[in-house]
C-alpha beads as a LAMMPS data file, in Angstrom:
LAMMPS data file: protein, C-alpha beads

405 atoms
404 bonds

1 atom types
1 bond types

-500.0 500.0 xlo xhi
-500.0 500.0 ylo yhi
-500.0 500.0 zlo zhi

Masses

1 110.0

Atoms # bond

1 1 1 -411.263 -120.599 -43.176
2 1 1 -414.123 -118.562 -41.623
3 1 1 -416.480 -121.526 -41.982
4 1 1 -414.052 -123.836 -40.170
5 1 1 -413.507 -121.347 -37.336
6 1 1 -417.239 -120.754 -36.843
7 1 1 -418.109 -124.450 -36.891
8 1 1 -415.354 -125.323 -34.434
9 1 1 -416.211 -122.584 -31.889
10 1 1 -419.932 -121.864 -32.302
11 1 1 -420.867 -123.348 -28.928
12 1 1 -418.392 -121.154 -27.005
13 1 1 -420.114 -118.198 -25.282
14 1 1 -417.143 -115.838 -25.633
15 1 1 -416.804 -116.652 -29.312
16 1 1 -420.558 -116.123 -29.821
17 1 1 -420.304 -112.603 -28.393
18 1 1 -417.311 -111.848 -30.610
19 1 1 -419.185 -113.104 -33.657
20 1 1 -422.220 -110.922 -32.954
21 1 1 -419.925 -107.916 -32.461
22 1 1 -418.368 -108.681 -35.858
23 1 1 -421.782 -108.576 -37.482
24 1 1 -422.621 -105.307 -35.695
25 1 1 -419.403 -103.526 -36.601
26 1 1 -419.685 -101.261 -39.615
27 1 1 -415.918 -101.306 -40.057
28 1 1 -415.878 -105.005 -40.967
29 1 1 -416.097 -105.654 -44.709
30 1 1 -419.487 -106.846 -45.924
31 1 1 -417.766 -109.770 -47.608
32 1 1 -416.498 -110.990 -44.227
33 1 1 -419.872 -110.445 -42.559
34 1 1 -421.522 -112.386 -45.372
35 1 1 -419.126 -115.298 -44.895
36 1 1 -419.883 -115.327 -41.166
37 1 1 -423.641 -115.499 -41.809
38 1 1 -423.154 -118.188 -44.469
39 1 1 -421.130 -120.239 -41.981
40 1 1 -423.937 -119.972 -39.412
41 1 1 -426.340 -121.574 -41.892
42 1 1 -424.020 -124.600 -42.070
43 1 1 -424.254 -125.393 -38.344
44 1 1 -426.173 -128.492 -37.259
45 1 1 -427.648 -126.511 -34.388
46 1 1 -427.769 -122.716 -34.099
47 1 1 -427.113 -121.498 -30.519
48 1 1 -429.701 -119.037 -29.247
49 1 1 -427.283 -116.059 -28.915
50 1 1 -426.261 -116.405 -32.575
51 1 1 -429.854 -116.110 -33.776
52 1 1 -429.514 -112.367 -33.294
53 1 1 -427.379 -112.544 -36.430
54 1 1 -430.578 -112.932 -38.442
55 1 1 -431.895 -109.562 -37.238
56 1 1 -428.531 -107.931 -37.809
57 1 1 -428.449 -109.243 -41.368
58 1 1 -432.026 -108.153 -42.101
59 1 1 -431.331 -104.648 -40.802
60 1 1 -427.929 -104.300 -42.474
61 1 1 -429.170 -102.542 -45.605
62 1 1 -426.943 -104.854 -47.684
63 1 1 -428.713 -107.228 -50.097
64 1 1 -426.194 -110.059 -49.744
65 1 1 -426.372 -109.960 -45.940
66 1 1 -430.161 -109.927 -45.989
67 1 1 -430.194 -113.032 -48.191
68 1 1 -427.746 -114.866 -45.918
69 1 1 -429.846 -113.953 -42.878
70 1 1 -433.009 -115.255 -44.542
71 1 1 -431.196 -118.438 -45.501
72 1 1 -430.423 -119.024 -41.812
73 1 1 -434.056 -118.345 -40.887
74 1 1 -435.229 -120.883 -43.451
75 1 1 -433.024 -123.558 -41.944
76 1 1 -433.585 -123.128 -38.195
77 1 1 -436.587 -122.556 -35.958
78 1 1 -436.823 -118.843 -35.187
79 1 1 -438.333 -117.014 -32.206
80 1 1 -441.544 -114.936 -32.558
81 1 1 -439.669 -111.569 -32.529
82 1 1 -437.480 -112.696 -35.433
83 1 1 -440.488 -114.045 -37.337
84 1 1 -442.273 -110.716 -36.784
85 1 1 -439.280 -108.965 -38.342
86 1 1 -439.289 -111.418 -41.254
87 1 1 -443.032 -110.865 -41.749
88 1 1 -442.538 -107.077 -41.891
89 1 1 -439.672 -107.594 -44.314
90 1 1 -441.890 -109.733 -46.577
91 1 1 -444.508 -106.997 -46.739
92 1 1 -442.035 -104.218 -47.520
93 1 1 -442.454 -103.287 -51.189
94 1 1 -439.142 -101.422 -51.115
95 1 1 -437.207 -104.667 -50.611
96 1 1 -435.978 -106.665 -53.601
97 1 1 -438.491 -109.179 -54.944
98 1 1 -436.122 -112.135 -54.448
99 1 1 -435.553 -111.204 -50.805
100 1 1 -439.278 -110.796 -50.176
101 1 1 -439.885 -114.246 -51.693
102 1 1 -437.182 -115.687 -49.412
103 1 1 -438.828 -114.042 -46.407
104 1 1 -442.184 -115.555 -47.327
105 1 1 -440.521 -118.966 -47.600
106 1 1 -439.291 -118.520 -44.019
107 1 1 -442.885 -117.906 -42.873
108 1 1 -444.108 -120.935 -44.831
109 1 1 -441.412 -123.136 -43.277
110 1 1 -442.590 -122.022 -39.831
111 1 1 -446.215 -122.758 -40.817
112 1 1 -447.216 -119.146 -40.333
113 1 1 -450.381 -117.994 -42.136
114 1 1 -449.717 -115.790 -45.136
115 1 1 -451.577 -112.594 -45.821
116 1 1 -453.560 -112.161 -49.017
117 1 1 -450.978 -109.540 -49.983
118 1 1 -448.112 -112.032 -49.747
119 1 1 -450.028 -114.648 -51.700
120 1 1 -450.875 -112.113 -54.387
121 1 1 -447.202 -111.097 -54.576
122 1 1 -446.067 -114.693 -55.146
123 1 1 -448.875 -115.329 -57.610
124 1 1 -447.849 -112.320 -59.679
125 1 1 -444.276 -113.650 -59.913
126 1 1 -445.366 -117.033 -61.283
127 1 1 -447.788 -115.467 -63.763
128 1 1 -445.713 -112.539 -65.052
129 1 1 -444.107 -113.530 -68.365
130 1 1 -441.427 -110.875 -67.934
131 1 1 -440.363 -111.961 -64.440
132 1 1 -436.949 -113.683 -64.252
133 1 1 -437.597 -117.415 -64.486
134 1 1 -435.464 -118.157 -61.397
135 1 1 -437.445 -115.635 -59.348
136 1 1 -440.684 -117.185 -60.583
137 1 1 -439.424 -120.628 -59.609
138 1 1 -438.574 -119.355 -56.133
139 1 1 -442.130 -118.016 -55.773
140 1 1 -443.599 -121.271 -57.108
141 1 1 -441.591 -123.269 -54.573
142 1 1 -442.937 -121.096 -51.744
143 1 1 -446.513 -121.519 -52.967
144 1 1 -445.909 -125.227 -53.416
145 1 1 -444.843 -125.550 -49.763
146 1 1 -448.154 -124.253 -48.429
147 1 1 -450.703 -126.373 -46.568
148 1 1 -453.915 -125.992 -48.504
149 1 1 -456.073 -127.319 -45.670
150 1 1 -455.351 -124.167 -43.638
151 1 1 -456.587 -121.864 -46.420
152 1 1 -459.829 -119.973 -46.610
153 1 1 -461.827 -119.909 -49.841
154 1 1 -460.319 -116.659 -51.122
155 1 1 -456.784 -117.975 -50.701
156 1 1 -457.641 -121.338 -52.272
157 1 1 -459.116 -119.449 -55.223
158 1 1 -455.936 -117.395 -55.513
159 1 1 -453.751 -120.515 -55.618
160 1 1 -455.974 -122.120 -58.237
161 1 1 -455.734 -118.927 -60.280
162 1 1 -451.960 -119.272 -60.085
163 1 1 -452.233 -122.847 -61.391
164 1 1 -454.394 -121.720 -64.297
165 1 1 -452.345 -118.713 -65.367
166 1 1 -448.778 -119.525 -64.306
167 1 1 -445.956 -119.890 -66.765
168 1 1 -445.953 -123.612 -67.631
169 1 1 -442.451 -124.181 -66.272
170 1 1 -443.676 -123.377 -62.726
171 1 1 -446.648 -125.762 -62.670
172 1 1 -444.848 -128.821 -61.199
173 1 1 -444.004 -126.806 -58.066
174 1 1 -447.395 -125.108 -57.777
175 1 1 -449.363 -128.335 -57.867
176 1 1 -447.863 -129.859 -54.714
177 1 1 -450.386 -128.518 -52.130
178 1 1 -453.246 -130.255 -53.923
179 1 1 -451.681 -133.677 -53.327
180 1 1 -451.923 -133.323 -49.529
181 1 1 -455.380 -134.807 -49.276
182 1 1 -458.453 -133.801 -47.306
183 1 1 -458.624 -133.971 -43.502
184 1 1 -462.258 -133.633 -42.339
185 1 1 -461.212 -133.307 -38.671
186 1 1 -459.050 -130.290 -39.497
187 1 1 -461.640 -128.752 -41.776
188 1 1 -464.640 -128.499 -39.490
189 1 1 -468.065 -129.905 -40.387
190 1 1 -467.693 -133.147 -42.363
191 1 1 -470.293 -132.611 -45.109
192 1 1 -469.433 -128.949 -45.572
193 1 1 -465.724 -129.719 -45.729
194 1 1 -466.270 -132.507 -48.268
195 1 1 -468.301 -130.170 -50.447
196 1 1 -465.619 -127.463 -50.272
197 1 1 -462.901 -130.015 -51.120
198 1 1 -464.933 -131.221 -54.098
199 1 1 -465.303 -127.638 -55.319
200 1 1 -461.521 -127.215 -55.105
201 1 1 -461.100 -130.395 -57.159
202 1 1 -463.468 -129.195 -59.871
203 1 1 -461.760 -125.796 -60.053
204 1 1 -458.329 -127.434 -60.111
205 1 1 -459.296 -129.657 -63.033
206 1 1 -460.390 -126.629 -65.066
207 1 1 -457.201 -124.748 -64.139
208 1 1 -454.943 -127.632 -65.154
209 1 1 -456.695 -128.111 -68.461
210 1 1 -455.977 -124.482 -69.360
211 1 1 -452.238 -124.646 -68.575
212 1 1 -449.851 -126.102 -71.192
213 1 1 -447.569 -127.034 -68.299
214 1 1 -449.831 -130.036 -67.664
215 1 1 -447.546 -131.988 -69.994
216 1 1 -444.624 -131.348 -67.602
217 1 1 -446.225 -133.105 -64.610
218 1 1 -444.580 -136.387 -63.689
219 1 1 -446.671 -139.556 -63.369
220 1 1 -446.160 -139.593 -59.594
221 1 1 -447.522 -136.059 -59.246
222 1 1 -450.600 -136.903 -61.286
223 1 1 -451.322 -140.025 -59.256
224 1 1 -450.882 -138.211 -55.926
225 1 1 -453.464 -135.569 -56.872
226 1 1 -455.959 -138.169 -58.048
227 1 1 -455.528 -140.030 -54.733
228 1 1 -456.150 -136.789 -52.819
229 1 1 -459.655 -136.633 -54.305
230 1 1 -460.533 -140.232 -53.515
231 1 1 -464.306 -140.354 -53.479
232 1 1 -465.164 -142.695 -56.298
233 1 1 -467.982 -141.471 -58.456
234 1 1 -467.654 -137.918 -57.195
235 1 1 -467.523 -135.396 -60.011
236 1 1 -464.212 -133.918 -58.797
237 1 1 -462.558 -137.361 -58.855
238 1 1 -463.902 -138.178 -62.299
239 1 1 -462.990 -134.828 -63.841
240 1 1 -459.512 -134.670 -62.311
241 1 1 -458.807 -138.260 -63.335
242 1 1 -459.818 -137.429 -66.885
243 1 1 -457.588 -134.348 -67.053
244 1 1 -454.554 -135.837 -65.314
245 1 1 -454.615 -139.106 -67.236
246 1 1 -454.274 -137.280 -70.513
247 1 1 -451.175 -138.283 -72.412
248 1 1 -447.994 -136.549 -71.307
249 1 1 -445.167 -135.802 -73.717
250 1 1 -443.910 -139.167 -74.969
251 1 1 -440.783 -140.247 -76.799
252 1 1 -442.361 -139.857 -80.231
253 1 1 -443.569 -136.346 -79.367
254 1 1 -440.071 -135.402 -78.217
255 1 1 -438.472 -136.682 -81.395
256 1 1 -440.986 -134.758 -83.519
257 1 1 -440.283 -131.538 -81.617
258 1 1 -436.526 -132.018 -82.010
259 1 1 -436.834 -132.726 -85.736
260 1 1 -439.011 -129.660 -86.239
261 1 1 -436.315 -127.406 -84.775
262 1 1 -433.551 -129.211 -86.644
263 1 1 -435.329 -128.504 -89.909
264 1 1 -435.503 -124.787 -89.072
265 1 1 -431.964 -124.196 -87.787
266 1 1 -431.013 -122.163 -90.858
267 1 1 -433.471 -119.503 -89.664
268 1 1 -431.785 -119.008 -86.283
269 1 1 -430.012 -115.744 -85.468
270 1 1 -426.987 -116.149 -83.183
271 1 1 -426.847 -112.469 -82.233
272 1 1 -430.411 -112.520 -80.950
273 1 1 -429.665 -115.849 -79.270
274 1 1 -426.728 -114.330 -77.371
275 1 1 -428.970 -111.600 -75.977
276 1 1 -431.611 -114.167 -75.062
277 1 1 -429.064 -116.396 -73.297
278 1 1 -428.226 -113.594 -70.847
279 1 1 -431.807 -112.299 -70.547
280 1 1 -433.248 -112.713 -67.038
281 1 1 -436.502 -113.883 -68.597
282 1 1 -434.923 -117.307 -69.195
283 1 1 -431.769 -116.893 -67.066
284 1 1 -429.547 -119.356 -68.958
285 1 1 -426.534 -117.281 -67.949
286 1 1 -427.430 -117.543 -64.267
287 1 1 -426.418 -121.223 -64.283
288 1 1 -424.107 -121.592 -67.310
289 1 1 -420.803 -119.836 -67.978
290 1 1 -419.546 -118.738 -71.398
291 1 1 -416.153 -117.045 -71.850
292 1 1 -415.890 -116.364 -68.118
293 1 1 -419.340 -114.779 -67.855
294 1 1 -422.286 -116.431 -66.112
295 1 1 -423.006 -118.874 -63.303
296 1 1 -421.442 -122.201 -62.431
297 1 1 -424.367 -124.386 -61.344
298 1 1 -424.546 -125.995 -64.799
299 1 1 -421.869 -127.072 -67.304
300 1 1 -419.532 -124.512 -68.869
301 1 1 -420.789 -123.889 -72.414
302 1 1 -417.803 -121.968 -73.776
303 1 1 -416.997 -124.699 -76.331
304 1 1 -420.328 -126.507 -76.423
305 1 1 -420.782 -125.894 -80.173
306 1 1 -417.616 -127.857 -80.963
307 1 1 -418.398 -130.880 -78.783
308 1 1 -422.163 -131.313 -79.288
309 1 1 -424.154 -131.884 -82.448
310 1 1 -427.120 -129.575 -83.166
311 1 1 -429.558 -132.357 -82.313
312 1 1 -427.916 -132.848 -78.912
313 1 1 -428.154 -129.121 -78.201
314 1 1 -431.847 -129.073 -79.023
315 1 1 -432.547 -132.102 -76.842
316 1 1 -430.626 -130.580 -73.921
317 1 1 -432.618 -127.331 -74.154
318 1 1 -436.045 -128.930 -74.575
319 1 1 -435.614 -132.049 -72.420
320 1 1 -432.771 -131.459 -69.927
321 1 1 -433.432 -134.694 -68.044
322 1 1 -432.928 -136.848 -71.146
323 1 1 -429.135 -136.769 -70.705
324 1 1 -427.362 -135.295 -67.694
325 1 1 -423.672 -134.370 -68.000
326 1 1 -421.366 -136.324 -65.687
327 1 1 -420.640 -134.303 -62.572
328 1 1 -423.926 -132.393 -62.754
329 1 1 -426.259 -135.080 -61.447
330 1 1 -429.086 -134.008 -59.146
331 1 1 -428.861 -135.746 -55.754
332 1 1 -431.580 -135.928 -53.116
333 1 1 -430.563 -136.320 -49.463
334 1 1 -433.153 -137.455 -46.912
335 1 1 -432.420 -136.722 -43.249
336 1 1 -433.537 -138.457 -40.070
337 1 1 -435.984 -135.664 -39.255
338 1 1 -437.807 -136.152 -42.569
339 1 1 -436.091 -133.252 -44.323
340 1 1 -435.347 -133.391 -48.040
341 1 1 -432.380 -131.568 -49.589
342 1 1 -431.770 -131.593 -53.317
343 1 1 -429.029 -130.191 -55.511
344 1 1 -425.613 -130.755 -57.036
345 1 1 -422.877 -132.083 -54.782
346 1 1 -420.223 -129.369 -54.550
347 1 1 -417.875 -131.061 -52.112
348 1 1 -417.747 -133.755 -49.457
349 1 1 -415.907 -134.034 -46.162
350 1 1 -415.816 -136.791 -43.570
351 1 1 -418.523 -134.908 -41.654
352 1 1 -420.857 -133.491 -44.300
353 1 1 -422.060 -133.254 -47.887
354 1 1 -422.327 -129.775 -49.400
355 1 1 -425.008 -129.175 -52.044
356 1 1 -425.868 -126.240 -54.263
357 1 1 -429.622 -126.215 -54.816
358 1 1 -431.723 -124.881 -57.679
359 1 1 -431.981 -121.483 -55.951
360 1 1 -428.158 -121.181 -55.990
361 1 1 -427.969 -121.620 -52.228
362 1 1 -425.203 -123.679 -50.626
363 1 1 -426.534 -126.272 -48.192
364 1 1 -424.521 -128.351 -45.721
365 1 1 -426.008 -131.672 -44.610
366 1 1 -424.306 -133.477 -41.750
367 1 1 -423.501 -137.101 -42.558
368 1 1 -424.712 -138.123 -39.088
369 1 1 -428.206 -136.887 -40.033
370 1 1 -428.440 -138.446 -43.500
371 1 1 -430.830 -141.368 -43.826
372 1 1 -430.474 -141.911 -47.551
373 1 1 -428.904 -140.519 -50.722
374 1 1 -430.426 -141.035 -54.165
375 1 1 -429.620 -139.669 -57.598
376 1 1 -432.698 -138.068 -59.112
377 1 1 -433.514 -138.764 -62.762
378 1 1 -434.776 -135.173 -63.018
379 1 1 -432.233 -132.500 -63.925
380 1 1 -431.825 -129.352 -61.827
381 1 1 -432.406 -127.443 -65.063
382 1 1 -436.175 -127.049 -65.440
383 1 1 -438.007 -128.505 -68.401
384 1 1 -440.457 -126.357 -70.328
385 1 1 -438.297 -123.808 -72.162
386 1 1 -440.351 -124.584 -75.256
387 1 1 -443.322 -123.216 -73.297
388 1 1 -441.447 -120.044 -72.304
389 1 1 -439.925 -119.238 -75.693
390 1 1 -441.326 -118.959 -79.186
391 1 1 -440.093 -121.273 -81.934
392 1 1 -437.994 -118.433 -83.365
393 1 1 -436.419 -117.700 -79.978
394 1 1 -435.498 -121.373 -79.592
395 1 1 -433.876 -121.352 -83.033
396 1 1 -431.944 -118.195 -82.123
397 1 1 -430.746 -119.736 -78.854
398 1 1 -429.520 -122.924 -80.582
399 1 1 -427.810 -120.836 -83.263
400 1 1 -425.897 -118.968 -80.557
401 1 1 -424.847 -122.177 -78.789
402 1 1 -423.520 -123.506 -82.088
403 1 1 -421.167 -120.511 -82.301
404 1 1 -419.640 -121.306 -78.888
405 1 1 -416.401 -123.006 -79.954

Bonds

1 1 1 2
2 1 2 3
3 1 3 4
4 1 4 5
5 1 5 6
6 1 6 7
7 1 7 8
8 1 8 9
9 1 9 10
10 1 10 11
11 1 11 12
12 1 12 13
13 1 13 14
14 1 14 15
15 1 15 16
16 1 16 17
17 1 17 18
18 1 18 19
19 1 19 20
20 1 20 21
21 1 21 22
22 1 22 23
23 1 23 24
24 1 24 25
25 1 25 26
26 1 26 27
27 1 27 28
28 1 28 29
29 1 29 30
30 1 30 31
31 1 31 32
32 1 32 33
33 1 33 34
34 1 34 35
35 1 35 36
36 1 36 37
37 1 37 38
38 1 38 39
39 1 39 40
40 1 40 41
41 1 41 42
42 1 42 43
43 1 43 44
44 1 44 45
45 1 45 46
46 1 46 47
47 1 47 48
48 1 48 49
49 1 49 50
50 1 50 51
51 1 51 52
52 1 52 53
53 1 53 54
54 1 54 55
55 1 55 56
56 1 56 57
57 1 57 58
58 1 58 59
59 1 59 60
60 1 60 61
61 1 61 62
62 1 62 63
63 1 63 64
64 1 64 65
65 1 65 66
66 1 66 67
67 1 67 68
68 1 68 69
69 1 69 70
70 1 70 71
71 1 71 72
72 1 72 73
73 1 73 74
74 1 74 75
75 1 75 76
76 1 76 77
77 1 77 78
78 1 78 79
79 1 79 80
80 1 80 81
81 1 81 82
82 1 82 83
83 1 83 84
84 1 84 85
85 1 85 86
86 1 86 87
87 1 87 88
88 1 88 89
89 1 89 90
90 1 90 91
91 1 91 92
92 1 92 93
93 1 93 94
94 1 94 95
95 1 95 96
96 1 96 97
97 1 97 98
98 1 98 99
99 1 99 100
100 1 100 101
101 1 101 102
102 1 102 103
103 1 103 104
104 1 104 105
105 1 105 106
106 1 106 107
107 1 107 108
108 1 108 109
109 1 109 110
110 1 110 111
111 1 111 112
112 1 112 113
113 1 113 114
114 1 114 115
115 1 115 116
116 1 116 117
117 1 117 118
118 1 118 119
119 1 119 120
120 1 120 121
121 1 121 122
122 1 122 123
123 1 123 124
124 1 124 125
125 1 125 126
126 1 126 127
127 1 127 128
128 1 128 129
129 1 129 130
130 1 130 131
131 1 131 132
132 1 132 133
133 1 133 134
134 1 134 135
135 1 135 136
136 1 136 137
137 1 137 138
138 1 138 139
139 1 139 140
140 1 140 141
141 1 141 142
142 1 142 143
143 1 143 144
144 1 144 145
145 1 145 146
146 1 146 147
147 1 147 148
148 1 148 149
149 1 149 150
150 1 150 151
151 1 151 152
152 1 152 153
153 1 153 154
154 1 154 155
155 1 155 156
156 1 156 157
157 1 157 158
158 1 158 159
159 1 159 160
160 1 160 161
161 1 161 162
162 1 162 163
163 1 163 164
164 1 164 165
165 1 165 166
166 1 166 167
167 1 167 168
168 1 168 169
169 1 169 170
170 1 170 171
171 1 171 172
172 1 172 173
173 1 173 174
174 1 174 175
175 1 175 176
176 1 176 177
177 1 177 178
178 1 178 179
179 1 179 180
180 1 180 181
181 1 181 182
182 1 182 183
183 1 183 184
184 1 184 185
185 1 185 186
186 1 186 187
187 1 187 188
188 1 188 189
189 1 189 190
190 1 190 191
191 1 191 192
192 1 192 193
193 1 193 194
194 1 194 195
195 1 195 196
196 1 196 197
197 1 197 198
198 1 198 199
199 1 199 200
200 1 200 201
201 1 201 202
202 1 202 203
203 1 203 204
204 1 204 205
205 1 205 206
206 1 206 207
207 1 207 208
208 1 208 209
209 1 209 210
210 1 210 211
211 1 211 212
212 1 212 213
213 1 213 214
214 1 214 215
215 1 215 216
216 1 216 217
217 1 217 218
218 1 218 219
219 1 219 220
220 1 220 221
221 1 221 222
222 1 222 223
223 1 223 224
224 1 224 225
225 1 225 226
226 1 226 227
227 1 227 228
228 1 228 229
229 1 229 230
230 1 230 231
231 1 231 232
232 1 232 233
233 1 233 234
234 1 234 235
235 1 235 236
236 1 236 237
237 1 237 238
238 1 238 239
239 1 239 240
240 1 240 241
241 1 241 242
242 1 242 243
243 1 243 244
244 1 244 245
245 1 245 246
246 1 246 247
247 1 247 248
248 1 248 249
249 1 249 250
250 1 250 251
251 1 251 252
252 1 252 253
253 1 253 254
254 1 254 255
255 1 255 256
256 1 256 257
257 1 257 258
258 1 258 259
259 1 259 260
260 1 260 261
261 1 261 262
262 1 262 263
263 1 263 264
264 1 264 265
265 1 265 266
266 1 266 267
267 1 267 268
268 1 268 269
269 1 269 270
270 1 270 271
271 1 271 272
272 1 272 273
273 1 273 274
274 1 274 275
275 1 275 276
276 1 276 277
277 1 277 278
278 1 278 279
279 1 279 280
280 1 280 281
281 1 281 282
282 1 282 283
283 1 283 284
284 1 284 285
285 1 285 286
286 1 286 287
287 1 287 288
288 1 288 289
289 1 289 290
290 1 290 291
291 1 291 292
292 1 292 293
293 1 293 294
294 1 294 295
295 1 295 296
296 1 296 297
297 1 297 298
298 1 298 299
299 1 299 300
300 1 300 301
301 1 301 302
302 1 302 303
303 1 303 304
304 1 304 305
305 1 305 306
306 1 306 307
307 1 307 308
308 1 308 309
309 1 309 310
310 1 310 311
311 1 311 312
312 1 312 313
313 1 313 314
314 1 314 315
315 1 315 316
316 1 316 317
317 1 317 318
318 1 318 319
319 1 319 320
320 1 320 321
321 1 321 322
322 1 322 323
323 1 323 324
324 1 324 325
325 1 325 326
326 1 326 327
327 1 327 328
328 1 328 329
329 1 329 330
330 1 330 331
331 1 331 332
332 1 332 333
333 1 333 334
334 1 334 335
335 1 335 336
336 1 336 337
337 1 337 338
338 1 338 339
339 1 339 340
340 1 340 341
341 1 341 342
342 1 342 343
343 1 343 344
344 1 344 345
345 1 345 346
346 1 346 347
347 1 347 348
348 1 348 349
349 1 349 350
350 1 350 351
351 1 351 352
352 1 352 353
353 1 353 354
354 1 354 355
355 1 355 356
356 1 356 357
357 1 357 358
358 1 358 359
359 1 359 360
360 1 360 361
361 1 361 362
362 1 362 363
363 1 363 364
364 1 364 365
365 1 365 366
366 1 366 367
367 1 367 368
368 1 368 369
369 1 369 370
370 1 370 371
371 1 371 372
372 1 372 373
373 1 373 374
374 1 374 375
375 1 375 376
376 1 376 377
377 1 377 378
378 1 378 379
379 1 379 380
380 1 380 381
381 1 381 382
382 1 382 383
383 1 383 384
384 1 384 385
385 1 385 386
386 1 386 387
387 1 387 388
388 1 388 389
389 1 389 390
390 1 390 391
391 1 391 392
392 1 392 393
393 1 393 394
394 1 394 395
395 1 395 396
396 1 396 397
397 1 397 398
398 1 398 399
399 1 399 400
400 1 400 401
401 1 401 402
402 1 402 403
403 1 403 404
404 1 404 405
């Protein structure tokens, strides 16, 4: 109801003033204020007076309102005063890590330079083995949205360090800046810039070779990076080509990994698996619901043990894109302005398609702005759990899922 009212009246000046007053008023329930901010993020165009809602949300002292405000700032172009507030927010160590990562994403979207402190903060999240996997993915997505050509050497080195030491599951996001290519005009002196780009290529090759997540890179990602370092015969091109053309995980490798776990299922401990399922380190429960507890982005697993064979469970955990459950397909929407929106379709109206993306954010895309819709073969659930968990932890997790009947 609130969404419909906001979308129908957002261009009316009197209504805009009333809406801002609602966000200012302490007597209004936070739930209502959150719904108002969420509705603002669904607008096709955000009127200037309503942009004050971002500052009100950031200064509210309420986590949910801060997140909604940052979601708006990620979607629309913000004024310098708002971006200054977002920048201060990102640097504030007293704010929640997820909110700080969202604030940094706002700055990245606006092509604002990041401080070494912000880069170090994101790098720590993708490296830390104890960080919640969803938080690490959020940080990896922010790092993966950066424009490497605007970096100095110290920041390039920091990003390459992240590639080398990140948890394998985050590597596909982290690698994206290195596929942008080299622009001599934007990099100053031609020979010096070429030398610096070659050094980045050499360092990247060494970083990739040390990360088990290399096996998770899709063929298209590998080819894009090789093309970015195009000088034939150059050491960087040769070394990167050698590393990136190494065999990825093939069908026979997958079957061997599945069989290995099948053979060890008797050693799994369901009690430990239950704890692991709800542990933020892997965050299964953030997307999947069991007995009314957990998220709803992925399929409900309450009775999964009675409808799936052990082999199917193992395949779904290790290789989530092998088989995607009907109704949970990952769609990619391309808009006329070149924007890309991915996620699960939650609902459709005559005017828009509503997605829920991998960061659990609801996104509205106006049908009038959609250029194309494709179904991605890659599941929203990230691959690489076998890189995050030990063999015993995987056996425990499967043992728990088998008890869900």
